[in-house]
C-alpha positions as CSV (number, residue, x, y, z in Angstrom):
1,M,-132.0,-96.5,-61.9
2,A,-130.5,-92.6,-61.2
3,W,-131.6,-89.5,-61.1
4,A,-130.5,-86.2,-61.7
5,L,-130.5,-82.4,-62.7
6,V,-129.4,-81.4,-66.2
7,G,-126.4,-79.5,-65.4
8,A,-125.9,-80.7,-61.6
9,F,-126.0,-83.4,-60.0
10,L,-128.5,-84.5,-56.7
11,C,-126.5,-84.6,-53.5
12,G,-128.6,-86.4,-51.0
13,P,-130.6,-84.7,-48.8
14,L,-130.0,-81.2,-50.3
15,L,-132.9,-81.5,-52.9
16,G,-134.3,-84.9,-51.0
17,F,-134.6,-88.3,-51.9
18,L,-134.1,-91.2,-54.0
19,C,-136.5,-94.7,-53.1
20,L,-135.9,-98.0,-55.3
21,S,-138.7,-100.3,-54.9
22,G,-139.9,-103.0,-57.1
23,G,-137.6,-101.6,-60.1
24,V,-139.2,-98.4,-59.8
25,A,-136.8,-95.1,-58.7
26,T,-138.7,-92.1,-57.2
27,L,-137.3,-89.0,-56.2
28,K,-139.0,-87.3,-53.8
29,L,-138.5,-83.2,-53.1
30,T,-138.7,-81.4,-50.2
31,D,-138.7,-77.8,-49.1
32,L,-139.1,-76.9,-52.6
33,R,-138.0,-73.7,-53.6
34,P,-137.7,-71.7,-56.6
35,S,-134.0,-72.6,-57.3
36,D,-135.4,-76.6,-57.9
37,T,-137.3,-75.3,-61.2
38,G,-135.5,-77.4,-63.9
39,T,-135.3,-80.4,-65.8
40,Y,-134.6,-84.0,-64.1
41,L,-133.3,-86.9,-66.1
42,C,-133.5,-90.1,-65.1
43,N,-131.0,-92.7,-66.4
44,V,-131.7,-96.4,-66.5
45,N,-128.9,-99.2,-66.7
46,N,-129.7,-102.9,-67.6
47,P,-126.7,-104.8,-66.2
48,P,-124.3,-106.6,-67.5
49,D,-125.3,-104.4,-70.4
50,F,-123.3,-101.1,-69.9
51,Y,-123.5,-100.2,-73.0
52,T,-127.0,-98.7,-73.9
53,N,-128.6,-96.6,-71.6
54,G,-132.3,-95.6,-70.9
55,L,-132.8,-91.8,-70.5
56,G,-136.1,-90.3,-69.0
57,L,-136.5,-86.5,-69.2
58,I,-138.7,-84.6,-66.8
59,N,-139.4,-80.9,-66.4
60,L,-140.1,-79.3,-63.0
61,T,-141.4,-75.8,-62.3
62,V,-141.6,-74.8,-59.2
63,L,-144.8,-72.3,-58.8
64,V,-144.3,-69.2,-56.5
65,P,-146.8,-66.1,-56.1
66,P,-145.7,-62.9,-57.2
67,S,-143.8,-60.9,-54.6
68,H,-144.8,-57.2,-53.7
69,P,-144.6,-55.4,-57.0
70,L,-142.5,-52.0,-57.0
71,C,-144.6,-49.0,-59.1
72,S,-142.6,-45.9,-60.7
73,H,-143.3,-43.4,-63.3
74,S,-141.5,-41.1,-65.5
75,G,-142.0,-38.7,-68.1
76,Q,-143.4,-35.4,-68.3
77,T,-146.4,-34.9,-65.8
78,S,-147.7,-31.8,-67.3
79,V,-150.5,-31.1,-69.3
80,G,-150.0,-32.3,-73.0
81,G,-147.2,-34.5,-71.9
82,S,-146.8,-37.9,-71.1
83,A,-145.8,-40.3,-68.8
84,A,-144.8,-44.5,-68.6
85,L,-146.4,-46.0,-65.2
86,R,-144.1,-49.1,-64.7
87,C,-144.6,-52.3,-62.5
88,S,-142.5,-54.8,-61.5
89,S,-142.5,-58.2,-59.0
90,S,-138.9,-60.0,-58.7
91,E,-140.2,-62.9,-57.5
92,G,-143.4,-64.9,-59.7
93,A,-143.6,-67.9,-61.3
94,P,-144.7,-68.2,-63.8
95,K,-144.0,-65.2,-64.9
96,P,-146.8,-62.6,-63.4
97,V,-149.2,-60.9,-65.5
98,Y,-149.8,-57.1,-64.9
99,N,-152.7,-54.8,-65.1
100,W,-153.0,-51.2,-64.5
101,V,-156.5,-49.6,-62.9
102,R,-157.4,-46.5,-61.5
103,L,-159.3,-45.6,-58.4
104,G,-162.1,-43.5,-58.0
105,S,-164.9,-42.7,-60.6
106,F,-163.4,-40.6,-63.3
107,P,-164.2,-39.6,-67.0
108,T,-163.4,-42.5,-69.2
109,P,-160.3,-41.4,-71.0
110,P,-160.0,-40.7,-74.6
111,P,-159.2,-44.1,-76.9
112,G,-155.5,-44.9,-77.2
113,S,-154.3,-42.3,-74.3
114,M,-153.8,-45.7,-72.1
115,V,-151.7,-48.5,-73.2
116,Q,-150.6,-50.8,-71.3
117,D,-148.6,-53.9,-71.6
118,E,-149.1,-56.7,-69.7
119,V,-146.1,-58.9,-69.9
120,S,-143.7,-55.7,-68.9
121,G,-145.9,-54.5,-66.3
122,Q,-146.0,-50.7,-68.6
123,L,-148.9,-48.4,-68.7
124,I,-148.4,-45.6,-71.4
125,L,-150.2,-42.4,-70.7
126,T,-150.2,-39.5,-73.3
127,N,-152.3,-36.1,-74.2
128,L,-152.1,-35.7,-70.2
129,S,-154.7,-33.5,-68.7
130,L,-155.8,-32.6,-65.2
131,T,-158.2,-35.2,-64.8
132,S,-155.7,-37.6,-65.8
133,S,-154.6,-36.6,-61.7
134,G,-155.4,-39.6,-59.7
135,T,-154.1,-43.1,-58.0
136,Y,-152.9,-45.8,-60.2
137,R,-152.7,-49.3,-59.0
138,C,-151.0,-52.3,-60.3
139,V,-152.0,-55.8,-59.9
140,A,-149.7,-58.7,-60.5
141,S,-150.8,-62.1,-60.5
142,N,-150.4,-65.9,-61.5
143,Q,-152.3,-69.0,-60.9
144,M,-150.7,-69.0,-56.9
145,G,-152.1,-65.3,-56.0
146,S,-151.5,-61.6,-56.7
147,A,-150.1,-58.5,-55.4
148,S,-150.3,-55.2,-55.7
149,C,-148.9,-51.2,-55.3
150,E,-150.1,-47.8,-55.7
151,L,-148.9,-45.0,-57.4
152,N,-150.2,-41.2,-57.1
153,L,-150.1,-39.1,-60.5
154,S,-150.2,-35.7,-60.1
155,V,-150.7,-33.8,-63.6
156,T,-149.5,-30.0,-63.3
157,D,-150.6,-27.0,-65.4
158,S,-147.7,-25.1,-66.8
159,S,-149.6,-22.3,-67.6
160,E,-150.3,-21.4,-64.2
161,G,-146.5,-21.2,-63.5
162,R,-146.1,-19.1,-65.7
163,V,-148.8,-16.7,-64.5
164,A,-147.2,-17.1,-61.2
165,G,-143.8,-16.1,-62.5
166,T,-145.3,-13.5,-64.3
167,L,-147.3,-12.2,-61.1
168,I,-143.8,-12.5,-59.0
169,G,-142.1,-10.3,-61.9
170,V,-144.9,-7.2,-61.3
171,L,-144.9,-7.4,-57.7
172,L,-141.0,-7.0,-57.7
173,G,-141.0,-4.1,-60.8
174,V,-144.1,-2.4,-58.1
175,L,-141.7,-3.1,-55.0
176,L,-138.6,-1.3,-57.0
177,L,-140.7,1.7,-57.9
178,S,-142.1,2.2,-54.5
179,V,-138.1,2.2,-53.1
180,A,-137.4,4.7,-55.7
181,A,-140.0,7.0,-54.9
182,F,-139.2,6.9,-51.6
183,C,-135.5,7.6,-51.8
184,L,-136.7,10.7,-54.2
185,I,-139.2,12.1,-52.1
186,R,-136.3,12.0,-49.0
187,F,-133.6,13.3,-50.7
188,Q,-135.5,16.4,-51.9
189,K,-136.6,16.7,-47.9
190,E,-133.5,16.9,-47.2
191,R,-132.7,19.0,-49.9
192,K,-135.2,21.7,-48.4
193,K,-133.5,21.7,-45.2
194,E,-130.3,22.8,-46.2
195,P,-129.6,26.5,-45.0
196,K,-129.9,29.1,-47.5
197,E,-126.5,30.4,-48.8
198,T,-125.5,34.3,-47.4
199,Y,-123.0,36.6,-49.0
200,G,-119.6,37.7,-47.4
201,G,-118.0,41.0,-47.6
202,S,-115.4,39.8,-50.0
203,D,-118.4,38.6,-52.2
204,L,-119.3,40.9,-55.5
205,R,-122.4,41.9,-56.4
206,E,-124.1,43.4,-60.0
207,D,-125.5,46.6,-57.8
208,A,-122.7,47.0,-55.2
209,T,-120.3,50.6,-56.2
210,A,-116.8,50.4,-55.7
211,P,-115.5,52.1,-53.0
212,G,-113.7,55.2,-54.3
213,V,-116.6,55.8,-56.7
214,S,-119.1,56.2,-53.9
215,D,-116.7,58.6,-52.1
216,Q,-116.6,61.0,-55.2
217,A,-120.0,61.0,-55.7
218,S,-120.8,62.2,-52.6
219,V,-118.0,65.0,-52.4
220,R,-120.0,66.4,-55.5
221,A,-123.1,65.7,-53.8
222,D,-121.7,68.2,-51.1
223,S,-120.1,70.4,-53.2
224,S,-123.3,70.9,-55.6
225,K,-125.3,71.6,-52.4
226,G,-123.0,74.3,-50.8
227,L,-123.1,76.1,-54.1
228,L,-126.9,76.0,-54.1
229,E,-126.8,77.5,-50.9
230,K,-124.3,80.0,-51.4
231,S,-125.9,81.7,-54.1
232,P,-128.8,83.4,-52.4
233,S,-126.7,85.1,-50.5
234,T,-124.2,87.0,-52.9
235,S,-127.6,88.0,-54.7
236,T,-128.6,89.7,-51.9
237,V,-125.4,91.8,-51.3
238,T,-125.5,93.1,-54.8
239,T,-128.7,94.2,-54.5
240,K,-128.4,96.3,-51.4
241,S,-124.7,97.8,-53.3
242,K,-126.9,99.0,-56.2
243,L,-129.5,100.3,-53.6
244,S,-127.0,102.6,-52.1
245,M,-125.2,104.0,-54.9
246,V,-128.9,105.6,-55.9
247,V,-129.2,107.6,-52.7
């Protein structure tokens, strides 16, 4: 009799040892590992009949508890959006079953807003709200044990971001207007400090009189003044001559 692993042959102490006792072949495996899982074949020969073989098959599954799973999420974690939470263990036999739970006391989500797949370890959250924020735990379990991981989900309100952006824009506008008003006031103050313009000797004014004209006017004024002063003396001389003739 001989034992063999389908697809490979047993190699002495690598997998175990073979015992033959009373026509019974026993294969004992030590230090089992996940790689020892498979189908084992027992080949029975009855010499001198080498033309017919007796075969026996047995399936062996090495049970392994789930390894520490990894939690992750993707999607749009804002109000009204959808998110997918994932959980997966790299080891575990039989294949682990995944179950998501939410920690803490929160209101029950609407029907259909949480859908989970125990085989793939995925949790779908739809129509997110601010109350959807919290800590979620994924538990991977099989008949050999269980392991878990946790994930913090934070749902944001996009309207708050728009309000913040509008407020920032208003503040920037007020700041720009303040700077412009300050510059305008300073410009006006600097302009008032500048000295007033004075007229030079070569400047022309509307009320100024040409040099020649002023001289002529003064001459005329002097001549007219002289005539006025001389006329009384003439009249006096004439009167005196008339009086002398009458005498």
